[in-house]
C-alpha positions, 0 to 999 in steps of 0.5 A: 866108927869115930863120930867125924866120919860122914855117912858116905865115908863110913859106908865107903870104910864099911861096905867095900872091905871086900867083893868090890867089882873087879871092872876097869872103873871100880870107883864108878860102880862103888859110886853108883852104890852110894850115890855120889860120882866116881870123882867124889869116891875118888876123893874121898877115899884119898882123904881118908888115906891121909888121915890114916883110915885106910892102908890102901885100895887093893887085896889080901892074899892067901898066905903060903900060895904065892909066897910064904909067910909065918907069925913070929915073936920075940919077948923083948925087954922093957928097956929094949922094945923100941930097938927091937921093933925097929931091927924087926921092921928094917927086915924087908917082908916084915908087913905086920907088927905089934906090941902085945901084952905078954912076955912075948911082947913083940908079934910080927908078919914075916913074909917074902916069895919062898921060905928061905927068904923068911928064914933069912929074916927071922936069922938076922932078927936073931943076930941082930936082937941077940933074942930067941924068935918064935916061929909059928908058921900057919898050919890052916886058916879058919878065916884069914878075911879080916874085914869085920863090920865097923858100925859094931853089928856081930855078925858071923861072916861065912868064909869065902870059898873057892869058886874054881880049882887053883890053877898054876902061878906064873912070874906075871900072877906073882908080880899082880899080887904084889901090886894087889897087896901093895895096893892099886892107886886111886885113879879113875882106871886103877888096873890100867897102871899096872902094865910096867909093874907086871907087864899087863894091859888093862884087860888082861889085868883084870882077867888075871886078878878075877882069876885070882879071886876065883882060885883062891888066891886073892882072898879079899879084894877092896877097902883096906882099913886101918881098924886103930885109927877109926877107934878099934884099939881093944885087939886081942889075940886069944891063943888056946892049947890044944892037940893038933888034931882038936885044934882042927876039929874045933877051928871052923866052930870057933871062926863062925863066933860072931865078933871073931875076925881072924881063926887059924891053926899054927905050929906050936913051939914044944916046952915054950909056946903050947897053943896051936889054935888061934882067934883075934878079936877086935874091939872098941873096949875091952869089955866088947872084945871079952863079950866075944871072947866069953862067947868063944870060950862057951863053945862045945870044944873051948869049955875049959881049954887053956888059954891066954890073952894078948890084948895090942898095945901098939901097932908098928906097922901094917902093909901088904906081904912081900910076894914078888922077889923083883919088888918092895911091899910098900911101907 
């Protein structure tokens, strides 16, 4: 973590990325745990947001539940990277985009209320760039939490499990998930302002948010950090070439490796992109990231398996997903 953070700021960033109490005054609850008042928590989080240490206070939502999403990539020529990134990020619903070390060099996530929206985004990018778009839909998520210990301690975090069976989602649920994904206001009662956006009073918004967490639609509720701004710049996406059944078998073991921050199975593209198993490793240095990868490569199911390492060079965009068709994800 960056050296200029106070101990309290470091605790706010590190200890409250998930499992923040879903209560009317969550910042008071956070303050009680770190020994400061509610107003100071809000002021500190606002200051951290202004310096781009956090992107929002809100939620990450399980992909392809309330909406649709896919990971995609293009192979942009060196001279066309900037213009290609502009075209990609101009599309409604593109919420993450990165430049990575590979021939397929611009990677992005396209989100939307349904798969038709995602398809329109991908087709528009192909038409406007003249480049083929790799469409790599999610098959099985093994770890999609993305929160991790900013102190550098490598500890595996067990994946969050549903505590209740998933129920049906209605239009209000989708509007609430959009608000949570875009980020709640940094005010003393952040749920109180959702009446206009979601048609829910504070009590109803709290009840529904708790249900969405219990049923697994919301995978994490808390402070969403911008890890690159905090010194975690040696970030690698590692892709493994495995038959789909083997990817499903090995995935949970890979997700449990300390230092692996994301892990999932995606559909391959025959003859073009043979990889089915993915993981993300976030490190402060390449050596640190490669040490985690060495542990992953030592797994019995991954020994000798062909793989590729795509380090991130630049982050173009990192924001919440587009879920509600009447809204737009925040820039």
